[in-house]
C-alpha positions as CSV (number, residue, x, y, z in Angstrom):
1,M,0.1,-0.1,0.1
2,D,1.6,3.4,-1.1
3,L,1.4,6.3,1.2
4,M,-0.4,9.3,-0.2
5,I,1.0,12.6,0.8
6,N,-0.6,15.8,-0.4
7,K,1.7,17.8,-2.1
8,N,0.8,21.1,-0.6
9,A,1.4,19.8,3.0
10,M,5.3,19.4,2.0
11,R,5.3,23.1,0.7
12,F,7.7,25.4,2.8
13,V,5.5,27.9,5.1
14,P,7.8,30.8,6.0
15,Q,7.2,31.8,9.5
16,A,5.7,35.0,10.0
17,I,7.6,37.8,11.1
18,P,6.7,39.1,14.6
19,I,5.3,42.6,14.1
20,P,6.2,44.6,17.5
21,A,3.4,45.1,19.9
22,A,2.5,48.9,20.0
23,A,4.7,50.6,22.7
24,D,2.7,50.3,26.0
25,I,3.5,53.7,27.6
26,L,2.0,54.7,31.2
27,S,1.4,58.5,31.9
28,Y,1.3,58.8,35.9
29,A,1.4,61.8,38.7
30,V,1.5,61.6,42.4
31,A,-0.7,64.2,44.3
32,Q,-1.3,64.4,48.1
33,C,-4.8,63.3,49.8
34,E,-6.4,62.8,52.9
35,L,-5.0,59.3,52.7
36,G,-1.6,60.2,52.0
37,K,-0.4,60.2,48.5
38,V,-2.2,58.9,45.7
39,L,-0.7,57.9,42.3
40,V,-2.9,57.5,39.1
41,A,-1.5,56.0,36.1
42,R,-3.3,56.0,32.8
43,S,-2.7,54.3,29.4
44,S,-4.1,55.0,25.9
45,K,-7.0,52.9,26.8
46,G,-7.9,54.4,30.5
47,V,-6.6,54.5,33.8
48,C,-4.6,51.3,34.6
49,S,-3.7,51.8,38.2
50,I,-4.7,54.2,41.2
51,L,-2.1,53.4,44.1
52,L,-2.2,54.6,47.8
53,G,0.8,55.0,49.8
54,D,3.1,57.2,52.0
55,S,5.5,58.6,49.4
56,A,5.6,59.1,45.8
57,S,8.7,57.1,45.3
58,E,7.1,54.1,46.8
59,L,4.4,54.5,44.5
60,S,6.1,55.2,41.5
61,A,8.4,51.9,42.2
62,D,5.1,50.1,43.0
63,L,3.8,51.1,39.5
64,A,6.8,50.0,37.6
65,S,6.7,46.6,39.4
66,R,3.3,45.9,38.1
67,F,3.8,47.0,34.8
68,P,7.3,45.6,33.9
69,Q,6.9,45.9,30.4
70,S,5.7,49.2,30.0
71,T,7.3,52.5,29.5
72,I,6.5,54.6,32.4
73,I,6.4,58.6,32.4
74,E,5.7,61.0,35.0
75,D,3.4,63.6,33.3
76,E,0.8,65.3,35.2
77,N,-1.0,67.1,32.1
78,L,-1.9,63.8,30.8
79,V,-3.5,62.3,34.0
80,N,-4.7,65.5,35.3
81,D,-8.5,65.4,34.6
82,D,-8.2,61.6,36.2
83,M,-6.2,62.8,39.2
84,A,-8.9,65.7,39.8
85,K,-11.7,63.0,39.8
86,V,-9.8,60.8,42.4
87,L,-9.0,63.5,44.5
88,R,-12.8,64.9,44.3
89,Y,-14.1,61.2,45.3
90,I,-11.5,60.9,48.2
91,K,-13.1,64.0,49.5
92,N,-16.7,63.2,49.0
93,P,-17.5,59.5,47.9
94,S,-21.0,60.3,47.2
95,D,-20.5,61.5,43.8
96,G,-18.9,58.3,43.0
97,L,-15.8,57.8,40.4
98,H,-16.5,57.6,36.9
99,L,-13.2,56.7,35.0
100,T,-12.6,55.1,31.9
101,L,-10.6,51.8,33.0
102,D,-8.2,49.9,31.2
103,M,-8.2,46.6,33.8
104,R,-5.2,44.3,33.6
105,G,-5.3,41.0,35.1
106,T,-6.2,37.6,34.7
107,P,-9.6,36.3,33.4
108,F,-10.9,35.6,36.8
109,Q,-9.4,38.9,38.4
110,R,-11.0,41.3,35.6
111,R,-14.4,39.2,36.6
112,V,-14.0,39.8,40.6
113,W,-13.0,43.7,39.6
114,E,-16.2,44.3,37.4
115,K,-18.4,43.0,40.0
116,L,-16.7,45.1,42.7
117,K,-17.9,48.2,40.8
118,A,-21.3,46.8,41.4
119,I,-20.9,47.5,45.3
120,S,-22.5,50.6,46.1
121,V,-21.4,53.4,48.0
122,G,-21.5,52.8,51.9
123,R,-22.1,49.4,51.5
124,T,-19.6,46.3,52.4
125,V,-20.2,42.6,51.5
126,S,-18.3,39.6,53.0
127,Y,-15.6,37.7,50.8
128,A,-17.8,34.6,50.9
129,E,-21.1,36.4,50.0
130,F,-18.9,37.9,47.2
131,G,-17.8,34.7,46.4
132,R,-21.0,33.5,45.6
133,W,-21.6,36.2,43.3
134,I,-18.9,35.3,41.2
135,S,-19.9,31.5,41.5
136,P,-21.3,29.0,44.0
137,I,-18.1,27.5,44.3
138,T,-15.6,30.4,44.4
139,H,-13.3,29.9,47.7
140,P,-13.3,33.3,49.6
141,R,-9.4,33.0,49.4
142,A,-9.5,33.5,45.6
143,I,-11.5,36.7,46.4
144,A,-9.2,37.9,48.5
145,R,-6.3,37.1,46.4
146,A,-8.1,39.0,43.4
147,C,-8.7,42.0,45.7
148,A,-4.9,42.1,47.1
149,A,-3.9,42.0,43.3
150,N,-6.0,44.8,42.2
151,P,-4.1,47.9,40.8
152,I,-7.0,50.1,40.6
153,A,-7.7,51.2,44.3
154,L,-11.2,53.5,44.6
155,A,-12.3,52.9,41.3
156,V,-12.6,49.0,42.0
157,P,-13.3,49.3,45.4
158,C,-11.9,46.2,47.2
159,H,-11.9,48.1,50.6
160,R,-15.9,47.2,50.6
161,V,-15.3,43.6,51.1
162,V,-15.0,42.5,54.6
163,R,-14.7,39.5,56.5
164,S,-17.9,37.1,57.3
165,N,-17.9,38.6,61.0
166,G,-17.7,42.3,59.7
167,D,-14.4,42.8,61.0
168,M,-11.7,44.4,58.7
169,A,-9.4,42.1,56.5
170,G,-6.2,43.2,55.1
171,Y,-6.3,45.9,52.5
172,R,-3.1,46.5,49.9
173,W,-3.0,50.2,51.0
174,G,-3.2,49.6,54.7
175,L,-6.2,49.0,57.2
176,E,-6.2,52.4,58.2
177,R,-7.0,53.8,54.8
178,K,-9.6,51.0,54.3
179,L,-11.0,52.2,57.6
180,E,-11.4,55.8,56.8
181,L,-12.8,54.8,53.1
182,L,-15.4,53.0,54.7
183,R,-16.1,55.6,57.3
184,K,-16.2,58.4,54.7
185,E,-18.8,56.1,52.7
186,A,-20.8,55.4,55.6
187,A,-21.4,59.1,56.1
188,V,-23.0,59.5,52.6
């Protein structure tokens, strides 16, 4: 029995030449606020990071470690409008925080972050309850890990997730900031 081989299958097909991805440029600025320092960074698609901390150098180092493949440029003019919205929100959370976001994470993380945005100002939910919103089999620890990985504080309100008994759980930017945010939101 002769083996039949399709002549087209043996044709040499050149490898595709990789086209370099568009440069990922992030512009950012740091400002003083009631919670310490706040860093807002944006890509061409939207805000990709809001970080809270004690020093500008700490925040810019955190940004660089979260986006190692990006070119990061300090440019207050490009993030001026976004920063103004963030600072207004910190002073008065009742107005909400309406930003175009560029959420970067795993599909599960992005799903969690989208659902977090649905928790209204002044409300908290437990990790277990929130996990059930995602899926009946989602473990609270998976929710906690997704919250800890959230690079967009305030706009993705992971501070609104607490332990089942109502106690505060860890917060990437410090429990004092979490308590202050919840206190301000409860006053709304």
